[in-house]
PASEBA-1860 file (N, C-alpha, C; in nm, 3 decimals):
! residues 161
1> MNSISYGL> 0.867/-2.004/0.257/0.934/-1.888/0.194/1.075/-1.908/0.109 ~ 1.078/-1.871/-0.011/1.280/-1.861/-0.012/1.303/-1.746/-0.048 ~ 1.422/-1.741/-0.109/1.532/-1.637/-0.149/1.487/-1.545/-0.200 ~ 1.370/-1.617/-0.320/1.334/-1.466/-0.495/1.201/-1.447/-0.391 ~ 1.132/-1.480/-0.315/1.007/-1.455/-0.241/1.075/-1.334/-0.159 ~ 1.204/-1.373/-0.080/1.184/-1.243/-0.012/1.255/-1.129/-0.108 ~ 1.323/-1.120/-0.182/1.406/-1.047/-0.284/1.271/-0.977/-0.338 ~ 1.170/-1.051/-0.347/1.039/-0.969/-0.400/1.070/-0.900/-0.324
9> LIALAIAL> 0.993/-0.937/-0.172/0.924/-0.856/-0.083/1.012/-0.725/-0.068 ~ 1.131/-0.771/-0.048/1.201/-0.607/-0.044/1.213/-0.532/-0.191 ~ 1.253/-0.569/-0.266/1.175/-0.511/-0.397/1.071/-0.429/-0.356 ~ 0.907/-0.502/-0.306/0.786/-0.395/-0.299/0.823/-0.306/-0.188 ~ 0.923/-0.343/-0.088/0.909/-0.245/0.055/1.026/-0.101/-0.051 ~ 1.081/-0.101/-0.118/1.172/-0.041/-0.183/1.066/0.078/-0.314 ~ 0.970/0.008/-0.346/0.920/0.083/-0.458/0.775/0.148/-0.318 ~ 0.741/0.074/-0.221/0.651/0.173/-0.171/0.729/0.301/-0.076
17> VFAAFTDM> 0.826/0.309/-0.043/0.931/0.390/0.051/0.935/0.497/-0.070 ~ 0.947/0.475/-0.191/0.958/0.558/-0.353/0.796/0.610/-0.333 ~ 0.724/0.516/-0.341/0.596/0.630/-0.370/0.560/0.726/-0.295 ~ 0.614/0.686/-0.159/0.567/0.745/-0.051/0.655/0.915/-0.044 ~ 0.796/0.914/-0.101/0.858/1.032/-0.111/0.788/1.106/-0.225 ~ 0.769/0.999/-0.347/0.765/1.080/-0.470/0.581/1.166/-0.434 ~ 0.550/1.090/-0.367/0.378/1.174/-0.337/0.404/1.293/-0.190 ~ 0.490/1.250/-0.161/0.509/1.401/0.016/0.600/1.451/-0.120
25> RRRQIDNW> 0.663/1.497/-0.236/0.730/1.570/-0.314/0.660/1.642/-0.419 ~ 0.545/1.540/-0.484/0.495/1.623/-0.561/0.350/1.552/-0.552 ~ 0.311/1.543/-0.504/0.141/1.442/-0.454/0.086/1.383/-0.597 ~ 0.199/1.282/-0.622/0.191/1.213/-0.758/0.256/1.083/-0.700 ~ 0.169/0.936/-0.753/0.248/0.817/-0.745/0.236/0.774/-0.901 ~ 0.381/0.726/-0.955/0.387/0.749/-1.131/0.322/0.594/-1.145 ~ 0.274/0.573/-1.286/0.179/0.491/-1.311/0.307/0.384/-1.313 ~ 0.418/0.439/-1.398/0.504/0.306/-1.370/0.546/0.257/-1.290
33> LNAAIALG> 0.532/0.322/-1.177/0.545/0.255/-1.033/0.453/0.121/-0.980 ~ 0.332/0.168/-1.055/0.212/0.099/-1.010/0.218/-0.031/-1.125 ~ 0.272/0.020/-1.233/0.234/-0.109/-1.323/0.374/-0.193/-1.263 ~ 0.513/-0.166/-1.214/0.614/-0.228/-1.174/0.548/-0.369/-1.110 ~ 0.477/-0.295/-0.983/0.441/-0.360/-0.871/0.332/-0.445/-0.927 ~ 0.269/-0.436/-1.036/0.146/-0.519/-1.047/0.214/-0.627/-1.095 ~ 0.288/-0.594/-1.222/0.440/-0.746/-1.276/0.498/-0.795/-1.204 ~ 0.509/-0.739/-1.113/0.602/-0.847/-1.003/0.520/-0.933/-0.936
41> APVFWWAS> 0.358/-0.899/-0.906/0.266/-0.996/-0.810/0.277/-1.110/-0.894 ~ 0.271/-1.156/-1.008/0.287/-1.325/-1.069/0.432/-1.391/-1.033 ~ 0.528/-1.250/-1.003/0.640/-1.369/-1.009/0.595/-1.398/-0.842 ~ 0.601/-1.319/-0.800/0.564/-1.341/-0.610/0.485/-1.501/-0.589 ~ 0.379/-1.455/-0.725/0.327/-1.557/-0.698/0.373/-1.731/-0.694 ~ 0.441/-1.727/-0.808/0.476/-1.842/-0.830/0.603/-1.847/-0.754 ~ 0.677/-1.759/-0.691/0.806/-1.811/-0.613/0.749/-1.809/-0.497 ~ 0.636/-1.789/-0.503/0.534/-1.811/-0.326/0.439/-1.975/-0.305
49> GLSLWPDV> 0.467/-2.012/-0.433/0.426/-2.121/-0.474/0.278/-2.141/-0.479 ~ 0.225/-2.005/-0.482/0.048/-2.011/-0.466/0.016/-2.082/-0.601 ~ -0.128/-2.164/-0.555/-0.192/-2.233/-0.685/-0.267/-2.113/-0.748 ~ -0.306/-2.126/-0.924/-0.411/-2.073/-0.983/-0.579/-2.062/-0.923 ~ -0.590/-2.166/-0.816/-0.735/-2.192/-0.790/-0.680/-2.241/-0.670 ~ -0.723/-2.164/-0.519/-0.832/-2.073/-0.515/-0.755/-1.956/-0.479 ~ -0.606/-1.939/-0.462/-0.530/-1.890/-0.411/-0.488/-1.735/-0.499 ~ -0.439/-1.763/-0.668/-0.421/-1.653/-0.764/-0.533/-1.554/-0.774
57> AIQLGVAL> -0.691/-1.689/-0.787/-0.766/-1.594/-0.792/-0.867/-1.549/-0.694 ~ -0.859/-1.548/-0.582/-0.858/-1.508/-0.428/-0.760/-1.384/-0.457 ~ -0.656/-1.394/-0.476/-0.549/-1.243/-0.518/-0.640/-1.115/-0.575 ~ -0.713/-1.211/-0.737/-0.724/-1.159/-0.823/-0.845/-1.029/-0.775 ~ -0.965/-1.118/-0.644/-1.102/-1.062/-0.649/-1.101/-0.965/-0.574 ~ -0.915/-0.915/-0.439/-0.923/-0.878/-0.360/-0.912/-0.769/-0.481 ~ -0.839/-0.777/-0.568/-0.763/-0.625/-0.612/-0.902/-0.575/-0.671 ~ -0.923/-0.654/-0.748/-1.089/-0.619/-0.856/-1.206/-0.526/-0.725
65> AAFAVFAG> -1.226/-0.622/-0.633/-1.298/-0.528/-0.508/-1.207/-0.399/-0.469 ~ -1.091/-0.439/-0.471/-1.039/-0.314/-0.406/-1.015/-0.166/-0.499 ~ -1.041/-0.203/-0.640/-1.026/-0.150/-0.699/-1.148/-0.016/-0.752 ~ -1.254/-0.127/-0.723/-1.397/-0.138/-0.713/-1.395/-0.020/-0.634 ~ -1.415/-0.016/-0.507/-1.440/0.030/-0.375/-1.371/0.163/-0.395 ~ -1.205/0.194/-0.394/-1.176/0.263/-0.402/-1.215/0.384/-0.547 ~ -1.222/0.330/-0.665/-1.221/0.374/-0.763/-1.370/0.462/-0.739 ~ -1.466/0.436/-0.647/-1.610/0.500/-0.648/-1.484/0.614/-0.567
73> MFALRMMG> -1.412/0.614/-0.430/-1.440/0.724/-0.351/-1.291/0.806/-0.451 ~ -1.249/0.766/-0.563/-1.160/0.884/-0.637/-1.303/0.912/-0.744 ~ -1.415/0.875/-0.747/-1.540/0.960/-0.821/-1.585/1.066/-0.750 ~ -1.551/0.978/-0.612/-1.622/1.104/-0.519/-1.516/1.229/-0.456 ~ -1.395/1.220/-0.530/-1.314/1.292/-0.482/-1.247/1.330/-0.361 ~ -1.283/1.147/-0.262/-1.178/1.121/-0.127/-1.112/1.092/-0.163 ~ -1.015/1.013/-0.250/-0.936/0.962/-0.308/-0.828/0.991/-0.452 ~ -0.718/0.986/-0.453/-0.633/1.031/-0.574/-0.624/0.890/-0.682
81> GGDVKLLT> -0.586/0.920/-0.775/-0.560/0.785/-0.880/-0.458/0.698/-0.826 ~ -0.372/0.779/-0.804/-0.205/0.698/-0.770/-0.317/0.603/-0.606 ~ -0.330/0.659/-0.567/-0.376/0.583/-0.446/-0.472/0.501/-0.476 ~ -0.559/0.490/-0.544/-0.630/0.382/-0.597/-0.540/0.267/-0.638 ~ -0.429/0.340/-0.765/-0.377/0.245/-0.800/-0.277/0.147/-0.724 ~ -0.224/0.233/-0.615/-0.172/0.194/-0.534/-0.172/0.026/-0.432 ~ -0.305/0.064/-0.364/-0.401/-0.023/-0.314/-0.455/-0.153/-0.398 ~ -0.497/-0.120/-0.485/-0.497/-0.185/-0.605/-0.408/-0.350/-0.610
89> VLALWITP> -0.294/-0.268/-0.650/-0.166/-0.326/-0.715/-0.087/-0.366/-0.536 ~ -0.108/-0.383/-0.447/-0.130/-0.403/-0.311/-0.167/-0.511/-0.299 ~ -0.302/-0.523/-0.338/-0.424/-0.657/-0.282/-0.379/-0.752/-0.345 ~ -0.298/-0.730/-0.515/-0.221/-0.849/-0.570/-0.091/-0.942/-0.519 ~ -0.033/-0.852/-0.396/0.068/-0.920/-0.335/0.047/-0.967/-0.210 ~ -0.064/-0.935/-0.122/-0.089/-0.957/0.012/-0.238/-1.033/0.035 ~ -0.223/-1.122/0.104/-0.287/-1.211/0.166/-0.516/-1.136/0.195 ~ -0.546/-1.177/0.129/-0.678/-1.057/0.238/-0.711/-1.028/0.415
97> FNFMQLLL> -0.624/-1.146/0.490/-0.651/-1.030/0.576/-0.545/-1.002/0.650 ~ -0.476/-1.007/0.544/-0.322/-0.924/0.563/-0.369/-0.808/0.477 ~ -0.436/-0.775/0.431/-0.476/-0.658/0.323/-0.605/-0.587/0.401 ~ -0.638/-0.664/0.511/-0.722/-0.541/0.575/-0.690/-0.487/0.715 ~ -0.562/-0.561/0.747/-0.485/-0.487/0.828/-0.344/-0.381/0.751 ~ -0.373/-0.384/0.648/-0.305/-0.271/0.588/-0.406/-0.180/0.564 ~ -0.505/-0.163/0.564/-0.606/-0.113/0.543/-0.688/-0.005/0.682 ~ -0.637/-0.102/0.773/-0.627/-0.055/0.921/-0.517/0.007/0.947
105> VMALAGGA> -0.414/-0.055/0.948/-0.315/0.022/0.989/-0.317/0.198/0.830 ~ -0.337/0.188/0.791/-0.336/0.300/0.654/-0.426/0.376/0.703 ~ -0.539/0.371/0.782/-0.617/0.490/0.810/-0.598/0.539/0.933 ~ -0.512/0.433/1.030/-0.464/0.527/1.206/-0.361/0.602/1.087 ~ -0.272/0.587/1.032/-0.123/0.621/0.964/-0.197/0.791/0.899 ~ -0.269/0.763/0.806/-0.363/0.869/0.756/-0.404/0.956/0.860 ~ -0.453/0.946/0.930/-0.580/1.012/1.031/-0.483/1.127/1.113 ~ -0.336/1.069/1.157/-0.237/1.106/1.204/-0.203/1.229/1.089
113> LTIVMVGW> -0.141/1.167/0.998/-0.058/1.277/0.880/-0.192/1.350/0.872 ~ -0.338/1.354/0.880/-0.380/1.466/0.806/-0.384/1.566/0.922 ~ -0.388/1.519/1.087/-0.344/1.623/1.192/-0.202/1.707/1.174 ~ -0.136/1.631/1.126/0.019/1.661/1.112/0.042/1.797/1.013 ~ -0.094/1.741/0.892/-0.088/1.828/0.783/-0.171/1.931/0.790 ~ -0.268/1.917/0.890/-0.362/2.051/0.909/-0.292/2.143/0.988 ~ -0.214/2.134/1.098/-0.159/2.172/1.193/-0.034/2.248/1.092 ~ 0.009/2.202/1.042/0.109/2.275/0.934/0.086/2.359/0.849
121> HTIRRERD> -0.002/2.309/0.760/-0.101/2.423/0.683/-0.186/2.519/0.762 ~ -0.205/2.530/0.865/-0.236/2.607/0.977/-0.168/2.726/1.022 ~ -0.047/2.683/1.113/0.039/2.750/1.161/0.151/2.842/1.033 ~ 0.147/2.777/0.923/0.186/2.864/0.772/0.110/2.988/0.759 ~ 0.017/2.951/0.787/-0.156/3.034/0.730/-0.189/3.018/0.592 ~ -0.146/2.897/0.523/-0.146/2.894/0.365/-0.323/2.923/0.358 ~ -0.310/2.930/0.245/-0.478/2.948/0.209/-0.509/2.852/0.086 ~ -0.460/2.816/0.016/-0.459/2.723/-0.008/-0.496/2.597/0.015
129> KLKIPYGV> -0.584/2.536/-0.102/-0.629/2.371/-0.062/-0.527/2.296/0.027 ~ -0.591/2.216/0.117/-0.458/2.126/0.164/-0.463/1.980/0.090 ~ -0.351/1.947/0.034/-0.362/1.805/-0.031/-0.266/1.728/0.078 ~ -0.339/1.648/0.125/-0.275/1.523/0.239/-0.235/1.394/0.126 ~ -0.096/1.425/0.142/-0.014/1.291/0.048/0.012/1.129/0.089 ~ -0.156/1.088/0.099/-0.200/0.934/0.161/-0.066/0.854/0.116 ~ -0.062/0.855/0.050/0.046/0.719/-0.050/0.160/0.707/0.045 ~ 0.159/0.811/0.150/0.248/0.820/0.277/0.173/0.686/0.323
137> AIAFGGLW> 0.051/0.711/0.345/0.009/0.604/0.486/-0.031/0.475/0.413 ~ -0.063/0.459/0.300/-0.075/0.357/0.249/0.075/0.272/0.194 ~ 0.188/0.358/0.206/0.308/0.286/0.210/0.378/0.260/0.373 ~ 0.333/0.343/0.419/0.314/0.285/0.575/0.245/0.143/0.603 ~ 0.138/0.142/0.617/0.073/0.022/0.607/0.100/-0.074/0.554 ~ 0.132/-0.054/0.407/0.234/-0.198/0.359/0.320/-0.183/0.369 ~ 0.461/-0.120/0.441/0.553/-0.183/0.515/0.548/-0.235/0.668 ~ 0.433/-0.202/0.704/0.417/-0.250/0.820/0.334/-0.375/0.825
145> VLAVNYLP> 0.230/-0.425/0.735/0.210/-0.546/0.693/0.332/-0.638/0.660 ~ 0.447/-0.591/0.596/0.533/-0.696/0.523/0.626/-0.726/0.667 ~ 0.665/-0.620/0.719/0.752/-0.607/0.824/0.692/-0.721/0.923 ~ 0.602/-0.741/0.939/0.484/-0.828/1.049/0.459/-0.954/1.039 ~ 0.423/-0.962/0.873/0.392/-1.110/0.825/0.438/-1.167/0.715 ~ 0.508/-1.099/0.687/0.593/-1.143/0.570/0.776/-1.189/0.590 ~ 0.847/-1.078/0.718/0.949/-1.102/0.697/0.918/-1.229/0.810 ~ 1.121/-1.290/0.804/1.173/-1.378/0.925/1.174/-1.292/1.060
153> GGAIAAQA> 1.137/-1.348/1.204/1.032/-1.280/1.303/0.973/-1.161/1.341 ~ 0.907/-1.158/1.168/0.815/-0.991/1.201/0.740/-1.023/1.309 ~ 0.672/-1.185/1.259/0.539/-1.153/1.387/0.594/-1.196/1.535 ~ 0.705/-1.233/1.574/0.710/-1.266/1.731/0.761/-1.132/1.715 ~ 0.828/-1.090/1.686/0.891/-0.902/1.688/0.761/-0.783/1.695 ~ 0.640/-0.831/1.670/0.522/-0.737/1.668/0.475/-0.862/1.791 ~ 0.443/-0.922/1.850/0.357/-1.051/1.965/0.426/-0.954/2.101 ~ 0.569/-0.939/2.101/0.659/-0.913/2.167/0.626/-0.706/2.212
161> A> 0.580/-0.642/2.089/0.610/-0.506/2.141/0.456/-0.439/2.220
END
């Protein structure tokens, strides 16, 4: 990895934090943010030295598969549209194995977030439908994967923990 790759990963991390905050505040992840993340992926591929075949083709295939699965969940009203798009564009950046890590960490963080939100909703005796800002869990999973797998020394720190 070179300094351009690291700069792009830092920009992705900032975008994930921004997505988490907007989802907490407005229960919405903006299309322009997802588009910016998607448009940054080819620059990251180039800076990282990925070959068109098979590397970029695999990234595109994983993103297409992620979109198909999560769009189905959106159709079943199990996910929001912004969440589907955010996961899809993250699949453009992250290797397939690391994307599976992201999904696992996201699921664990999402479960914890749901428990906290249900408790908060119950304590406040709110009667409206509970909406979980799942972009927070997606961002947490993405940041975890970036820290452990892409930043220098991240894997060493994770093994020590």
